[in-house]
PDB file of N, CA, C and O in Angstrom:
ATOM      1  N   UNK A   1      33.806  49.130  -7.467  1.00  0.00           N
ATOM      2  CA  UNK A   1      34.936  49.603  -6.685  1.00  0.00           C
ATOM      3  C   UNK A   1      35.598  50.797  -7.378  1.00  0.00           C
ATOM      4  O   UNK A   1      35.873  51.813  -6.740  1.00  0.00           O
ATOM      5  N   UNK A   2      35.848  50.674  -8.671  1.00  0.00           N
ATOM      6  CA  UNK A   2      36.488  51.764  -9.409  1.00  0.00           C
ATOM      7  C   UNK A   2      35.593  52.996  -9.474  1.00  0.00           C
ATOM      8  O   UNK A   2      36.068  54.125  -9.359  1.00  0.00           O
ATOM      9  N   UNK A   3      34.311  52.774  -9.656  1.00  0.00           N
ATOM     10  CA  UNK A   3      33.407  53.922  -9.745  1.00  0.00           C
ATOM     11  C   UNK A   3      33.316  54.658  -8.408  1.00  0.00           C
ATOM     12  O   UNK A   3      33.198  55.884  -8.387  1.00  0.00           O
ATOM     13  N   UNK A   4      33.369  53.937  -7.312  1.00  0.00           N
ATOM     14  CA  UNK A   4      33.316  54.606  -6.013  1.00  0.00           C
ATOM     15  C   UNK A   4      34.602  55.395  -5.750  1.00  0.00           C
ATOM     16  O   UNK A   4      34.553  56.481  -5.172  1.00  0.00           O
ATOM     17  N   UNK A   5      35.753  54.857  -6.171  1.00  0.00           N
ATOM     18  CA  UNK A   5      37.011  55.603  -6.048  1.00  0.00           C
ATOM     19  C   UNK A   5      36.989  56.852  -6.927  1.00  0.00           C
ATOM     20  O   UNK A   5      37.468  57.910  -6.521  1.00  0.00           O
ATOM     21  N   UNK A   6      36.441  56.728  -8.112  1.00  0.00           N
ATOM     22  CA  UNK A   6      36.333  57.861  -9.016  1.00  0.00           C
ATOM     23  C   UNK A   6      35.443  58.949  -8.409  1.00  0.00           C
ATOM     24  O   UNK A   6      35.795  60.129  -8.444  1.00  0.00           O
ATOM     25  N   UNK A   7      34.297  58.558  -7.855  1.00  0.00           N
ATOM     26  CA  UNK A   7      33.401  59.513  -7.224  1.00  0.00           C
ATOM     27  C   UNK A   7      34.042  60.174  -6.003  1.00  0.00           C
ATOM     28  O   UNK A   7      33.834  61.363  -5.760  1.00  0.00           O
ATOM     29  N   UNK A   8      34.814  59.415  -5.244  1.00  0.00           N
ATOM     30  CA  UNK A   8      35.519  59.969  -4.098  1.00  0.00           C
ATOM     31  C   UNK A   8      36.539  61.013  -4.552  1.00  0.00           C
ATOM     32  O   UNK A   8      36.663  62.070  -3.934  1.00  0.00           O
ATOM     33  N   UNK A   9      37.258  60.725  -5.613  1.00  0.00           N
ATOM     34  CA  UNK A   9      38.240  61.668  -6.158  1.00  0.00           C
ATOM     35  C   UNK A   9      37.563  62.942  -6.646  1.00  0.00           C
ATOM     36  O   UNK A   9      38.044  64.040  -6.368  1.00  0.00           O
ATOM     37  N   UNK A  10      36.467  62.813  -7.360  1.00  0.00           N
ATOM     38  CA  UNK A  10      35.730  63.975  -7.865  1.00  0.00           C
ATOM     39  C   UNK A  10      35.204  64.810  -6.705  1.00  0.00           C
ATOM     40  O   UNK A  10      35.295  66.037  -6.735  1.00  0.00           O
ATOM     41  N   UNK A  11      34.656  64.160  -5.686  1.00  0.00           N
ATOM     42  CA  UNK A  11      34.133  64.881  -4.517  1.00  0.00           C
ATOM     43  C   UNK A  11      35.239  65.652  -3.804  1.00  0.00           C
ATOM     44  O   UNK A  11      35.043  66.801  -3.409  1.00  0.00           O
ATOM     45  N   UNK A  12      36.390  65.027  -3.642  1.00  0.00           N
ATOM     46  CA  UNK A  12      37.517  65.692  -2.981  1.00  0.00           C
ATOM     47  C   UNK A  12      37.990  66.879  -3.803  1.00  0.00           C
ATOM     48  O   UNK A  12      38.321  67.923  -3.241  1.00  0.00           O
ATOM     49  N   UNK A  13      38.029  66.739  -5.116  1.00  0.00           N
ATOM     50  CA  UNK A  13      38.440  67.841  -5.988  1.00  0.00           C
ATOM     51  C   UNK A  13      37.489  69.017  -5.883  1.00  0.00           C
ATOM     52  O   UNK A  13      37.920  70.170  -5.841  1.00  0.00           O
ATOM     53  N   UNK A  14      36.205  68.732  -5.840  1.00  0.00           N
ATOM     54  CA  UNK A  14      35.206  69.795  -5.722  1.00  0.00           C
ATOM     55  C   UNK A  14      35.347  70.506  -4.383  1.00  0.00           C
ATOM     56  O   UNK A  14      35.261  71.732  -4.325  1.00  0.00           O
ATOM     57  N   UNK A  15      35.564  69.753  -3.303  1.00  0.00           N
ATOM     58  CA  UNK A  15      35.720  70.361  -1.984  1.00  0.00           C
ATOM     59  C   UNK A  15      36.948  71.263  -1.923  1.00  0.00           C
ATOM     60  O   UNK A  15      36.890  72.351  -1.350  1.00  0.00           O
ATOM     61  N   UNK A  16      38.046  70.823  -2.503  1.00  0.00           N
ATOM     62  CA  UNK A  16      39.258  71.639  -2.518  1.00  0.00           C
ATOM     63  C   UNK A  16      39.001  72.925  -3.292  1.00  0.00           C
ATOM     64  O   UNK A  16      39.426  74.000  -2.867  1.00  0.00           O
ATOM     65  N   UNK A  17      38.315  72.827  -4.413  1.00  0.00           N
ATOM     66  CA  UNK A  17      38.018  74.006  -5.219  1.00  0.00           C
ATOM     67  C   UNK A  17      37.092  74.962  -4.481  1.00  0.00           C
ATOM     68  O   UNK A  17      37.311  76.173  -4.507  1.00  0.00           O
ATOM     69  N   UNK A  18      36.089  74.451  -3.842  1.00  0.00           N
ATOM     70  CA  UNK A  18      35.112  75.289  -3.150  1.00  0.00           C
ATOM     71  C   UNK A  18      35.743  75.970  -1.940  1.00  0.00           C
ATOM     72  O   UNK A  18      35.475  77.144  -1.687  1.00  0.00           O
ATOM     73  N   UNK A  19      36.578  75.251  -1.186  1.00  0.00           N
ATOM     74  CA  UNK A  19      37.117  75.785   0.051  1.00  0.00           C
ATOM     75  C   UNK A  19      38.472  76.474  -0.093  1.00  0.00           C
ATOM     76  O   UNK A  19      39.011  76.950   0.906  1.00  0.00           O
ATOM     77  N   UNK A  20      39.042  76.545  -1.295  1.00  0.00           N
ATOM     78  CA  UNK A  20      40.300  77.264  -1.449  1.00  0.00           C
ATOM     79  C   UNK A  20      40.041  78.762  -1.347  1.00  0.00           C
ATOM     80  O   UNK A  20      39.041  79.269  -1.855  1.00  0.00           O
ATOM     81  N   UNK A  21      40.943  79.450  -0.692  1.00  0.00           N
ATOM     82  CA  UNK A  21      40.770  80.881  -0.475  1.00  0.00           C
ATOM     83  C   UNK A  21      41.045  81.655  -1.754  1.00  0.00           C
ATOM     84  O   UNK A  21      41.907  81.289  -2.552  1.00  0.00           O
ATOM     85  N   UNK A  22      40.303  82.716  -1.924  1.00  0.00           N
ATOM     86  CA  UNK A  22      40.462  83.572  -3.095  1.00  0.00           C
ATOM     87  C   UNK A  22      41.144  84.870  -2.681  1.00  0.00           C
ATOM     88  O   UNK A  22      40.988  85.333  -1.551  1.00  0.00           O
ATOM     89  N   UNK A  23      41.901  85.452  -3.610  1.00  0.00           N
ATOM     90  CA  UNK A  23      42.535  86.749  -3.407  1.00  0.00           C
ATOM     91  C   UNK A  23      42.472  87.490  -4.738  1.00  0.00           C
ATOM     92  O   UNK A  23      42.109  86.913  -5.763  1.00  0.00           O
ATOM     93  N   UNK A  24      42.821  88.749  -4.714  1.00  0.00           N
ATOM     94  CA  UNK A  24      42.688  89.553  -5.931  1.00  0.00           C
ATOM     95  C   UNK A  24      43.989  90.246  -6.305  1.00  0.00           C
ATOM     96  O   UNK A  24      44.632  90.879  -5.467  1.00  0.00           O
ATOM     97  N   UNK A  25      44.365  90.121  -7.560  1.00  0.00           N
ATOM     98  CA  UNK A  25      45.467  90.878  -8.155  1.00  0.00           C
ATOM     99  C   UNK A  25      46.766  90.779  -7.365  1.00  0.00           C
ATOM    100  O   UNK A  25      47.449  91.786  -7.183  1.00  0.00           O
ATOM    101  N   UNK A  26      47.117  89.601  -6.898  1.00  0.00           N
ATOM    102  CA  UNK A  26      48.378  89.399  -6.203  1.00  0.00           C
ATOM    103  C   UNK A  26      48.403  89.861  -4.756  1.00  0.00           C
ATOM    104  O   UNK A  26      49.447  89.774  -4.110  1.00  0.00           O
ATOM    105  N   UNK A  27      47.289  90.348  -4.228  1.00  0.00           N
ATOM    106  CA  UNK A  27      47.227  90.821  -2.845  1.00  0.00           C
ATOM    107  C   UNK A  27      46.875  89.666  -1.921  1.00  0.00           C
ATOM    108  O   UNK A  27      45.737  89.198  -1.916  1.00  0.00           O
ATOM    109  N   UNK A  28      47.840  89.206  -1.144  1.00  0.00           N
ATOM    110  CA  UNK A  28      47.619  88.050  -0.274  1.00  0.00           C
ATOM    111  C   UNK A  28      47.288  88.443   1.160  1.00  0.00           C
ATOM    112  O   UNK A  28      47.306  87.584   2.042  1.00  0.00           O
ATOM    113  N   UNK A  29      46.985  89.719   1.425  1.00  0.00           N
ATOM    114  CA  UNK A  29      46.715  90.151   2.795  1.00  0.00           C
ATOM    115  C   UNK A  29      45.458  89.498   3.382  1.00  0.00           C
ATOM    116  O   UNK A  29      45.356  89.368   4.602  1.00  0.00           O
ATOM    117  N   UNK A  30      44.509  89.089   2.552  1.00  0.00           N
ATOM    118  CA  UNK A  30      43.296  88.449   3.044  1.00  0.00           C
ATOM    119  C   UNK A  30      43.414  86.946   3.192  1.00  0.00           C
ATOM    120  O   UNK A  30      42.451  86.298   3.603  1.00  0.00           O
ATOM    121  N   UNK A  31      44.554  86.374   2.875  1.00  0.00           N
ATOM    122  CA  UNK A  31      44.750  84.927   2.962  1.00  0.00           C
ATOM    123  C   UNK A  31      45.037  84.522   4.403  1.00  0.00           C
ATOM    124  O   UNK A  31      45.836  85.164   5.083  1.00  0.00           O
ATOM    125  N   UNK A  32      44.388  83.460   4.867  1.00  0.00           N
ATOM    126  CA  UNK A  32      44.603  83.007   6.238  1.00  0.00           C
ATOM    127  C   UNK A  32      45.347  81.675   6.305  1.00  0.00           C
ATOM    128  O   UNK A  32      45.705  81.228   7.395  1.00  0.00           O
ATOM    129  N   UNK A  33      45.586  81.032   5.157  1.00  0.00           N
ATOM    130  CA  UNK A  33      46.291  79.754   5.197  1.00  0.00           C
ATOM    131  C   UNK A  33      47.760  79.968   5.559  1.00  0.00           C
ATOM    132  O   UNK A  33      48.282  81.074   5.417  1.00  0.00           O
ATOM    133  N   UNK A  34      48.422  78.912   6.026  1.00  0.00           N
ATOM    134  CA  UNK A  34      49.823  78.980   6.433  1.00  0.00           C
ATOM    135  C   UNK A  34      50.614  77.952   5.653  1.00  0.00           C
ATOM    136  O   UNK A  34      50.104  76.888   5.302  1.00  0.00           O
ATOM    137  N   UNK A  35      51.862  78.282   5.389  1.00  0.00           N
ATOM    138  CA  UNK A  35      52.751  77.373   4.664  1.00  0.00           C
ATOM    139  C   UNK A  35      53.574  76.568   5.655  1.00  0.00           C
ATOM    140  O   UNK A  35      54.018  77.103   6.671  1.00  0.00           O
ATOM    141  N   UNK A  36      53.782  75.289   5.372  1.00  0.00           N
ATOM    142  CA  UNK A  36      54.535  74.421   6.274  1.00  0.00           C
ATOM    143  C   UNK A  36      56.019  74.380   5.924  1.00  0.00           C
ATOM    144  O   UNK A  36      56.834  74.016   6.772  1.00  0.00           O
ATOM    145  N   UNK A  37      56.387  74.741   4.704  1.00  0.00           N
ATOM    146  CA  UNK A  37      57.778  74.754   4.281  1.00  0.00           C
ATOM    147  C   UNK A  37      58.414  76.069   4.714  1.00  0.00           C
ATOM    148  O   UNK A  37      57.848  77.134   4.467  1.00  0.00           O
ATOM    149  N   UNK A  38      59.577  76.018   5.354  1.00  0.00           N
ATOM    150  CA  UNK A  38      60.246  77.223   5.860  1.00  0.00           C
ATOM    151  C   UNK A  38      60.676  78.160   4.724  1.00  0.00           C
ATOM    152  O   UNK A  38      60.889  79.349   4.961  1.00  0.00           O
ATOM    153  N   UNK A  39      60.804  77.650   3.510  1.00  0.00           N
ATOM    154  CA  UNK A  39      61.249  78.468   2.380  1.00  0.00           C
ATOM    155  C   UNK A  39      60.084  79.052   1.590  1.00  0.00           C
ATOM    156  O   UNK A  39      60.282  79.552   0.483  1.00  0.00           O
ATOM    157  N   UNK A  40      58.887  78.998   2.134  1.00  0.00           N
ATOM    158  CA  UNK A  40      57.705  79.496   1.423  1.00  0.00           C
ATOM    159  C   UNK A  40      56.914  80.468   2.285  1.00  0.00           C
ATOM    160  O   UNK A  40      56.937  80.402   3.514  1.00  0.00           O
ATOM    161  N   UNK A  41      56.215  81.370   1.606  1.00  0.00           N
ATOM    162  CA  UNK A  41      55.312  82.320   2.253  1.00  0.00           C
ATOM    163  C   UNK A  41      53.977  82.267   1.520  1.00  0.00           C
ATOM    164  O   UNK A  41      53.900  81.755   0.403  1.00  0.00           O
ATOM    165  N   UNK A  42      52.933  82.792   2.140  1.00  0.00           N
ATOM    166  CA  UNK A  42      51.623  82.833   1.501  1.00  0.00           C
ATOM    167  C   UNK A  42      51.641  83.903   0.416  1.00  0.00           C
ATOM    168  O   UNK A  42      52.081  85.030   0.642  1.00  0.00           O
ATOM    169  N   UNK A  43      51.159  83.533  -0.751  1.00  0.00           N
ATOM    170  CA  UNK A  43      51.088  84.464  -1.866  1.00  0.00           C
ATOM    171  C   UNK A  43      49.776  84.305  -2.614  1.00  0.00           C
ATOM    172  O   UNK A  43      48.981  83.415  -2.313  1.00  0.00           O
ATOM    173  N   UNK A  44      49.557  85.170  -3.587  1.00  0.00           N
ATOM    174  CA  UNK A  44      48.337  85.138  -4.393  1.00  0.00           C
ATOM    175  C   UNK A  44      48.725  84.908  -5.848  1.00  0.00           C
ATOM    176  O   UNK A  44      49.339  85.768  -6.479  1.00  0.00           O
ATOM    177  N   UNK A  45      48.364  83.747  -6.372  1.00  0.00           N
ATOM    178  CA  UNK A  45      48.643  83.429  -7.771  1.00  0.00           C
ATOM    179  C   UNK A  45      47.355  82.972  -8.425  1.00  0.00           C
ATOM    180  O   UNK A  45      46.654  82.105  -7.905  1.00  0.00           O
ATOM    181  N   UNK A  46      47.055  83.555  -9.554  1.00  0.00           N
ATOM    182  CA  UNK A  46      45.838  83.241 -10.304  1.00  0.00           C
ATOM    183  C   UNK A  46      44.603  83.415  -9.424  1.00  0.00           C
ATOM    184  O   UNK A  46      43.663  82.624  -9.497  1.00  0.00           O
ATOM    185  N   UNK A  47      44.612  84.455  -8.592  1.00  0.00           N
ATOM    186  CA  UNK A  47      43.501  84.799  -7.696  1.00  0.00           C
ATOM    187  C   UNK A  47      43.173  83.705  -6.681  1.00  0.00           C
ATOM    188  O   UNK A  47      42.029  83.586  -6.241  1.00  0.00           O
ATOM    189  N   UNK A  48      44.175  82.906  -6.310  1.00  0.00           N
ATOM    190  CA  UNK A  48      44.013  81.868  -5.300  1.00  0.00           C
ATOM    191  C   UNK A  48      45.160  81.954  -4.305  1.00  0.00           C
ATOM    192  O   UNK A  48      46.319  82.072  -4.704  1.00  0.00           O
ATOM    193  N   UNK A  49      44.852  81.896  -3.021  1.00  0.00           N
ATOM    194  CA  UNK A  49      45.885  81.907  -1.987  1.00  0.00           C
ATOM    195  C   UNK A  49      46.673  80.604  -2.074  1.00  0.00           C
ATOM    196  O   UNK A  49      46.090  79.521  -2.121  1.00  0.00           O
ATOM    197  N   UNK A  50      47.991  80.713  -2.096  1.00  0.00           N
ATOM    198  CA  UNK A  50      48.836  79.538  -2.218  1.00  0.00           C
ATOM    199  C   UNK A  50      50.195  79.818  -1.594  1.00  0.00           C
ATOM    200  O   UNK A  50      50.500  80.964  -1.264  1.00  0.00           O
ATOM    201  N   UNK A  51      51.003  78.798  -1.432  1.00  0.00           N
ATOM    202  CA  UNK A  51      52.359  78.976  -0.918  1.00  0.00           C
ATOM    203  C   UNK A  51      53.305  79.210  -2.099  1.00  0.00           C
ATOM    204  O   UNK A  51      53.270  78.487  -3.095  1.00  0.00           O
ATOM    205  N   UNK A  52      54.143  80.230  -1.967  1.00  0.00           N
ATOM    206  CA  UNK A  52      55.116  80.589  -3.002  1.00  0.00           C
ATOM    207  C   UNK A  52      56.491  80.680  -2.358  1.00  0.00           C
ATOM    208  O   UNK A  52      56.586  80.888  -1.148  1.00  0.00           O
ATOM    209  N   UNK A  53      57.564  80.530  -3.140  1.00  0.00           N
ATOM    210  CA  UNK A  53      58.914  80.641  -2.564  1.00  0.00           C
ATOM    211  C   UNK A  53      59.130  82.004  -1.913  1.00  0.00           C
ATOM    212  O   UNK A  53      58.641  83.019  -2.408  1.00  0.00           O
ATOM    213  N   UNK A  54      59.864  82.022  -0.806  1.00  0.00           N
ATOM    214  CA  UNK A  54      60.192  83.266  -0.124  1.00  0.00           C
ATOM    215  C   UNK A  54      61.036  84.130  -1.062  1.00  0.00           C
ATOM    216  O   UNK A  54      62.031  83.656  -1.609  1.00  0.00           O
ATOM    217  N   UNK A  55      60.648  85.387  -1.251  1.00  0.00           N
ATOM    218  CA  UNK A  55      61.410  86.245  -2.161  1.00  0.00           C
ATOM    219  C   UNK A  55      62.832  86.490  -1.655  1.00  0.00           C
ATOM    220  O   UNK A  55      63.058  86.676  -0.459  1.00  0.00           O
ATOM    221  N   UNK A  56      63.774  86.487  -2.580  1.00  0.00           N
ATOM    222  CA  UNK A  56      65.169  86.795  -2.285  1.00  0.00           C
ATOM    223  C   UNK A  56      65.335  88.313  -2.302  1.00  0.00           C
ATOM    224  O   UNK A  56      64.962  88.959  -3.281  1.00  0.00           O
ATOM    225  N   UNK A  57      65.887  88.890  -1.240  1.00  0.00           N
ATOM    226  CA  UNK A  57      66.098  90.337  -1.183  1.00  0.00           C
ATOM    227  C   UNK A  57      67.173  90.742  -2.199  1.00  0.00           C
ATOM    228  O   UNK A  57      68.114  89.992  -2.457  1.00  0.00           O
ATOM    229  N   UNK A  58      67.014  91.936  -2.768  1.00  0.00           N
ATOM    230  CA  UNK A  58      67.976  92.423  -3.752  1.00  0.00           C
ATOM    231  C   UNK A  58      68.027  93.943  -3.758  1.00  0.00           C
ATOM    232  O   UNK A  58      67.111  94.618  -3.289  1.00  0.00           O
ATOM    233  N   UNK A  59      69.116  94.457  -4.298  1.00  0.00           N
ATOM    234  CA  UNK A  59      69.263  95.890  -4.532  1.00  0.00           C
ATOM    235  C   UNK A  59      69.447  96.123  -6.033  1.00  0.00           C
ATOM    236  O   UNK A  59      68.880  97.055  -6.603  1.00  0.00           O
ATOM    237  N   UNK A  60      70.240  95.270  -6.653  1.00  0.00           N
ATOM    238  CA  UNK A  60      70.509  95.340  -8.089  1.00  0.00           C
ATOM    239  C   UNK A  60      70.010  94.084  -8.777  1.00  0.00           C
ATOM    240  O   UNK A  60      69.815  93.050  -8.137  1.00  0.00           O
ATOM    241  N   UNK A  61      69.805  94.175 -10.070  1.00  0.00           N
ATOM    242  CA  UNK A  61      69.382  93.004 -10.839  1.00  0.00           C
ATOM    243  C   UNK A  61      70.378  91.869 -10.746  1.00  0.00           C
ATOM    244  O   UNK A  61      69.993  90.702 -10.819  1.00  0.00           O
ATOM    245  N   UNK A  62      71.657  92.191 -10.587  1.00  0.00           N
ATOM    246  CA  UNK A  62      72.697  91.166 -10.481  1.00  0.00           C
ATOM    247  C   UNK A  62      72.527  90.316  -9.227  1.00  0.00           C
ATOM    248  O   UNK A  62      73.000  89.181  -9.178  1.00  0.00           O
ATOM    249  N   UNK A  63      71.862  90.853  -8.224  1.00  0.00           N
ATOM    250  CA  UNK A  63      71.624  90.086  -6.991  1.00  0.00           C
ATOM    251  C   UNK A  63      70.732  88.875  -7.237  1.00  0.00           C
ATOM    252  O   UNK A  63      70.724  87.946  -6.429  1.00  0.00           O
ATOM    253  N   UNK A  64      69.993  88.867  -8.320  1.00  0.00           N
ATOM    254  CA  UNK A  64      69.066  87.769  -8.636  1.00  0.00           C
ATOM    255  C   UNK A  64      69.664  86.766  -9.615  1.00  0.00           C
ATOM    256  O   UNK A  64      69.003  85.797  -9.990  1.00  0.00           O
ATOM    257  N   UNK A  65      70.896  86.984 -10.029  1.00  0.00           N
ATOM    258  CA  UNK A  65      71.500  86.175 -11.087  1.00  0.00           C
ATOM    259  C   UNK A  65      71.660  84.701 -10.721  1.00  0.00           C
ATOM    260  O   UNK A  65      71.560  83.850 -11.605  1.00  0.00           O
ATOM    261  N   UNK A  66      71.901  84.373  -9.474  1.00  0.00           N
ATOM    262  CA  UNK A  66      72.173  82.986  -9.100  1.00  0.00           C
ATOM    263  C   UNK A  66      70.960  82.183  -8.704  1.00  0.00           C
ATOM    264  O   UNK A  66      71.110  81.097  -8.144  1.00  0.00           O
ATOM    265  N   UNK A  67      69.764  82.671  -8.970  1.00  0.00           N
ATOM    266  CA  UNK A  67      68.558  81.973  -8.513  1.00  0.00           C
ATOM    267  C   UNK A  67      68.076  80.879  -9.450  1.00  0.00           C
ATOM    268  O   UNK A  67      67.137  80.154  -9.121  1.00  0.00           O
ATOM    269  N   UNK A  68      68.689  80.750 -10.587  1.00  0.00           N
ATOM    270  CA  UNK A  68      68.265  79.710 -11.523  1.00  0.00           C
ATOM    271  C   UNK A  68      67.183  80.208 -12.462  1.00  0.00           C
ATOM    272  O   UNK A  68      67.152  81.383 -12.830  1.00  0.00           O
ATOM    273  N   UNK A  69      66.294  79.297 -12.846  1.00  0.00           N
ATOM    274  CA  UNK A  69      65.256  79.652 -13.812  1.00  0.00           C
ATOM    275  C   UNK A  69      63.901  79.778 -13.113  1.00  0.00           C
ATOM    276  O   UNK A  69      63.653  79.165 -12.076  1.00  0.00           O
ATOM    277  N   UNK A  70      63.053  80.578 -13.707  1.00  0.00           N
ATOM    278  CA  UNK A  70      61.692  80.758 -13.208  1.00  0.00           C
ATOM    279  C   UNK A  70      60.819  79.579 -13.644  1.00  0.00           C
ATOM    280  O   UNK A  70      61.125  78.916 -14.634  1.00  0.00           O
ATOM    281  N   UNK A  71      59.736  79.317 -12.910  1.00  0.00           N
ATOM    282  CA  UNK A  71      58.838  78.218 -13.302  1.00  0.00           C
ATOM    283  C   UNK A  71      58.271  78.383 -14.711  1.00  0.00           C
ATOM    284  O   UNK A  71      58.107  77.398 -15.431  1.00  0.00           O
ATOM    285  N   UNK A  72      57.970  79.616 -15.108  1.00  0.00           N
ATOM    286  CA  UNK A  72      57.492  79.865 -16.471  1.00  0.00           C
ATOM    287  C   UNK A  72      58.703  80.173 -17.340  1.00  0.00           C
ATOM    288  O   UNK A  72      59.490  81.064 -17.022  1.00  0.00           O
ATOM    289  N   UNK A  73      58.850  79.450 -18.417  1.00  0.00           N
ATOM    290  CA  UNK A  73      60.059  79.532 -19.228  1.00  0.00           C
ATOM    291  C   UNK A  73      60.232  80.866 -19.944  1.00  0.00           C
ATOM    292  O   UNK A  73      61.346  81.189 -20.357  1.00  0.00           O
ATOM    293  N   UNK A  74      59.170  81.650 -20.105  1.00  0.00           N
ATOM    294  CA  UNK A  74      59.297  82.945 -20.776  1.00  0.00           C
ATOM    295  C   UNK A  74      59.550  84.082 -19.793  1.00  0.00           C
ATOM    296  O   UNK A  74      59.482  85.250 -20.177  1.00  0.00           O
ATOM    297  N   UNK A  75      59.841  83.762 -18.521  1.00  0.00           N
ATOM    298  CA  UNK A  75      60.120  84.765 -17.503  1.00  0.00           C
ATOM    299  C   UNK A  75      61.530  84.578 -16.962  1.00  0.00           C
ATOM    300  O   UNK A  75      62.111  83.497 -17.067  1.00  0.00           O
ATOM    301  N   UNK A  76      62.071  85.640 -16.385  1.00  0.00           N
ATOM    302  CA  UNK A  76      63.365  85.578 -15.721  1.00  0.00           C
ATOM    303  C   UNK A  76      63.310  86.445 -14.472  1.00  0.00           C
ATOM    304  O   UNK A  76      62.410  87.271 -14.320  1.00  0.00           O
ATOM    305  N   UNK A  77      64.289  86.252 -13.568  1.00  0.00           N
ATOM    306  CA  UNK A  77      64.303  86.997 -12.319  1.00  0.00           C
ATOM    307  C   UNK A  77      64.733  88.438 -12.545  1.00  0.00           C
ATOM    308  O   UNK A  77      65.688  88.709 -13.272  1.00  0.00           O
ATOM    309  N   UNK A  78      64.006  89.368 -11.903  1.00  0.00           N
ATOM    310  CA  UNK A  78      64.307  90.797 -11.923  1.00  0.00           C
ATOM    311  C   UNK A  78      64.179  91.316 -10.498  1.00  0.00           C
ATOM    312  O   UNK A  78      63.403  90.786  -9.702  1.00  0.00           O
ATOM    313  N   UNK A  79      64.953  92.366 -10.178  1.00  0.00           N
ATOM    314  CA  UNK A  79      64.862  92.990  -8.860  1.00  0.00           C
ATOM    315  C   UNK A  79      63.749  94.026  -8.906  1.00  0.00           C
ATOM    316  O   UNK A  79      63.889  95.067  -9.548  1.00  0.00           O
ATOM    317  N   UNK A  80      62.640  93.739  -8.221  1.00  0.00           N
ATOM    318  CA  UNK A  80      61.473  94.623  -8.201  1.00  0.00           C
ATOM    319  C   UNK A  80      61.095  94.899  -6.747  1.00  0.00           C
ATOM    320  O   UNK A  80      60.836  93.966  -5.986  1.00  0.00           O
ATOM    321  N   UNK A  81      61.062  96.145  -6.367  1.00  0.00           N
ATOM    322  CA  UNK A  81      60.691  96.546  -4.999  1.00  0.00           C
ATOM    323  C   UNK A  81      61.523  95.830  -3.938  1.00  0.00           C
ATOM    324  O   UNK A  81      61.001  95.444  -2.892  1.00  0.00           O
ATOM    325  N   UNK A  82      62.801  95.654  -4.203  1.00  0.00           N
ATOM    326  CA  UNK A  82      63.693  95.061  -3.229  1.00  0.00           C
ATOM    327  C   UNK A  82      63.626  93.552  -3.112  1.00  0.00           C
ATOM    328  O   UNK A  82      64.168  92.986  -2.163  1.00  0.00           O
ATOM    329  N   UNK A  83      62.973  92.887  -4.056  1.00  0.00           N
ATOM    330  CA  UNK A  83      62.874  91.426  -4.024  1.00  0.00           C
ATOM    331  C   UNK A  83      62.999  90.857  -5.437  1.00  0.00           C
ATOM    332  O   UNK A  83      62.515  91.460  -6.395  1.00  0.00           O
ATOM    333  N   UNK A  84      63.641  89.708  -5.566  1.00  0.00           N
ATOM    334  CA  UNK A  84      63.766  89.047  -6.862  1.00  0.00           C
ATOM    335  C   UNK A  84      62.432  88.399  -7.213  1.00  0.00           C
ATOM    336  O   UNK A  84      61.902  87.590  -6.451  1.00  0.00           O
ATOM    337  N   UNK A  85      61.899  88.766  -8.375  1.00  0.00           N
ATOM    338  CA  UNK A  85      60.612  88.218  -8.817  1.00  0.00           C
ATOM    339  C   UNK A  85      60.697  87.804 -10.275  1.00  0.00           C
ATOM    340  O   UNK A  85      61.435  88.398 -11.061  1.00  0.00           O
ATOM    341  N   UNK A  86      59.937  86.783 -10.624  1.00  0.00           N
ATOM    342  CA  UNK A  86      59.881  86.331 -12.006  1.00  0.00           C
ATOM    343  C   UNK A  86      58.965  87.249 -12.800  1.00  0.00           C
ATOM    344  O   UNK A  86      57.816  87.482 -12.425  1.00  0.00           O
ATOM    345  N   UNK A  87      59.494  87.765 -13.901  1.00  0.00           N
ATOM    346  CA  UNK A  87      58.716  88.624 -14.786  1.00  0.00           C
ATOM    347  C   UNK A  87      59.189  88.411 -16.209  1.00  0.00           C
ATOM    348  O   UNK A  87      60.300  87.941 -16.454  1.00  0.00           O
ATOM    349  N   UNK A  88      58.320  88.766 -17.139  1.00  0.00           N
ATOM    350  CA  UNK A  88      58.712  88.722 -18.535  1.00  0.00           C
ATOM    351  C   UNK A  88      59.677  89.876 -18.809  1.00  0.00           C
ATOM    352  O   UNK A  88      59.493  90.973 -18.281  1.00  0.00           O
ATOM    353  N   UNK A  89      60.704  89.640 -19.629  1.00  0.00           N
ATOM    354  CA  UNK A  89      61.681  90.704 -19.915  1.00  0.00           C
ATOM    355  C   UNK A  89      61.086  91.887 -20.637  1.00  0.00           C
ATOM    356  O   UNK A  89      61.796  92.847 -20.937  1.00  0.00           O
TER     357      UNK A  89
END
């Protein structure tokens, strides 16, 4: 029973890996998947199409101050191309 569950898990993992969409260098224009959360948009992270938080519009760096912390602890929010994005300082 345990071995069959283990094999099922491995098979599902392989299928997800094989069928996940690929993208290049942060360009998500070729991604066809859709996000179900209203606060997310399709993005490209680590060359894989995925759902990412909707960017907060900004004009100045101060516009990004209230967004909290970035997922990666060595990054912080910066205003880049009119949107708050996590980047290394």
